[in-house]
C-alpha angles and dihedrals in degrees: 000000000000090000093057091048092050091050090049091051090050092052090050092048091058101030095084090054090052090051092048092057093046094248088291095137104045090143092057092046091048091051090057091051091050091051092050092045088057090051092050092050089051092050092048092051090049094047093053095045098083144352091253092051090048090056096045096045089082090076100058091039091053091048093047095046095049091045091053092048090053091044091054091050091048091052093051094047105034100023093243140069113230106331089099087072090058101036099043125049143203117339093356091062095052095038089054092053093043094049091048091053092047092049098048121040099212108215091183095059090076091053092049091048090053091049090049091052091046091052090050093047091048091062089070088070094052112115131186115260134205109246130161118253089241092059091045091052091049090050093048092048090049091051091050091051091049092048094048097044093046093048094045095063113080111210118230090223117043091207090076095046122114107265089230092055089046090057093047096045093046089068095069113139120275109198136176137226130263128236118301133190115267120270114201100190112049098158106061116096115257113184102353134071133217110212109204106171117222088238090062092047089052092050091050090050090051093052093045090054090047090054095047117089116184114238094002128096113204123217113264126213116187112192122193116203110202117234092352118136136168093281092057098051095040109029107192090008095292135092117259105207090188089068102031110021093155095051090046091052091050090049090057086064101035151035125280120206102192099182106059108143125217111220089220130019093237137083106244099052091042089058090046091055094048094047097044100040095253103325113134145157115253106175115082126300123004096206100097094039093052090058084078127071115253107234099192125094115296132182096245091046092052093047093045089056088054094056102268126141110223130216132180121197122179131185090187123080107248102200093103113104092350094288088149089055091055093052091043089064095051120088102259118151093200130026136181109200102169100205089058094055120096115280091244090058092048091050093048092053100030116148109162139320091285098059151306135299116299089220092063091050092052090048092052093047092050094049090052093046091054093050103076146046103225120085110270136221111204124186111198119189111195119194114181091102091063115107125302085041102220131186125195119264110271096019110134111249127206095212100044114180094012108113102177116120097253092052091048089052092051090052091049092048090049089054095048090046089055090052090050092048091051091049092051092049092050093048089056092046090052091054092251094122094122085089134125111213120204117188119190137171114229090217140326131276131221135200099190092264096125106024127029113249094013105130130154108351119285098069103082145000099242121133092266089058105044108018111096134157144235123216117194119191140155121224096216111021117080115235127174110241115263135180113204109197115196134107114276137153144230087256089069093068093080094050093043093052094049091045089059087059090058092252118142092199102087099168128202126049097299132076134209117295087215086066099042126194128182112249140154113266121210136204139167142175131209100194112100120313094040110218141169132188150156143216116229105184107291092354123092120194125192128174142155114253095271127052118261097035124100094342110182134173126176136179102221098194089062099026109032093166094053095237101139115061111208098178096114091056097055108044096153091050091050090054091051093048090048090056092048097049092044091054092047091049093051096043094047093053097045096043094050096050091044087063095053115109112246093353117153121205110238108252089005097281141079130243115297132196093247089058088069094059095091140353125268140081112326102174131034124198133167128213145120137279112241126218091262090056096253123135117241113194117219140162091218123043134180127235087228090066130070101263119210136187108211125198128188105215143193092221123244117239103248092006128267138234110230131191118237111203115189124192114205125215090260092054097254118135132228123190138187137156127238130191116231106208118226093243096047121105093158113055125183122191124185112208095186089070088066104036143354116269115220122203117275139061115329123194125203129196121182117208137193099206104311095336117101111224104180141346139198144157139224136191114236118202129192 
């Protein structure tokens, strides 16, 4: 009886994934069932082998049954079984699960929980049986064949994969590259070409001149659409006015740039790139770094110096990765940060666990825009299109009754588009039609339709993850619609905006998209598996952070969906691209942090190429934890303070337990171990929780087994 219930739970855990993909990968789904059948046969043989085994079998059955119940729920709410645990990290992982549960009351979870309890209870009736050794051997061999054959087949769509295999396969190694010689020019095209016809350049010049107005600065509205890439606004390469009528209407009076690349398939770094003209952090977390003011050029700084009043209005909560801290340090006269509003306000405008209602944000932005005489710059950060893709109760949907993830997204995008359309209409009604509207997606979004296992956005660097768009329109001036197809980046928004003011100083890394130039575009991701890549004209390169792992090369003009990997045919090209992306990764990190006010490099030096050769702690710094929880580095610390040893890591795949060996001023040694989680790049360890620190010079060495990784020392005062 328990074996039938377990098999039923396994079918249920993967059935939703099979339905989501339209039963297109029955072979992959069947392979997962074969694998699990082999596991069940093995468990049954073990359970009936002895009285002791019959008693103990309850434990693995209970674990398996509860795991399958959770996997089924995860599939129905996030569109996947357990890959979310590998592809998302930290708070993002748990927030995604929590928001999914809050958005979708899962009536089947209760049934699966009952089945799991029933399977566990049924094991109490399992008794040992007398079976010949020959039959046992045949059964064990059959189980091994089933396990091996089921595990050997790799499904095309990870949503149909056995949850147990998903957990095992998600632990594949993520390695990093070794040192490479310096490359000074990382932007010039190498093997690819960007064909920008002179006719297109002429059309862009015409529209730029139409937007320019000597002596007058127009209002500027910059709208971020969460998780909205080129595939969402132009499904199949064409506008769908039924889904996005407002965006379509703006495009009839503007310019669409459909190949604007996000440097990272995640929100915070996308906003960094837009605001700084392409400057971003590449190494690890951004939380600590964003506690410092960025001193380089930024879009709000540049507009403030030109007489603009600046406002920032977000529907999304910004407490993830210190995004609110970044915007706090930019010159905005008015800000709406929803998690800082009174609880009563948050409850009145609640939308989901990721933020508040887009409509309220548009209302607040409009009220502020109307209340002033200077030209305004308004940044509006909509959020309804974030997973789990909600719409308000009563809002008319375009995909009614269709509950798959892609349909939910279309409904959410339709809602946000309606909010944008209403805002545009009300700006015109208020006489604020001398306004340039820029609409950009912070990154793309995927539903597993092109690449197996590619759901939401942070998992990979394919086009559906990192290729976004920029739409530029004017509310009053009439412009013929134009689509300008060439690779660009989020960093070009700053230069493009200032160019439309007639200002030759575009700032940042990017230039103006109205004066296009063919350059290499870069992107990376640090959620597992860690990847980096570039686009060199028609060529697209993707690789894990060390050579030999996940090497991919595509020719996008012939293979736009990145289905045919050409890496093995172009080994010299792969080496060149590896050098380029490594240099960009290093330079981006070190340049950004060098522009942070009061920032101190960990260990006194920036990121180097040799740091990327293997995982582990790369910098060691000592300091104290302040009352507000922040870390303050110092060469001398007091015993009265909370002392911390901080390491900046290249994270270990799967995490690693390291030995901390402290040498006291009197020569005595104190040791303890500490586990470095796989998604930690910033690691804090507090020695006073293990032993008392006496005044004098303390030395610390950190070991992986018997190998010393890094050492340092600190002076402790009374």
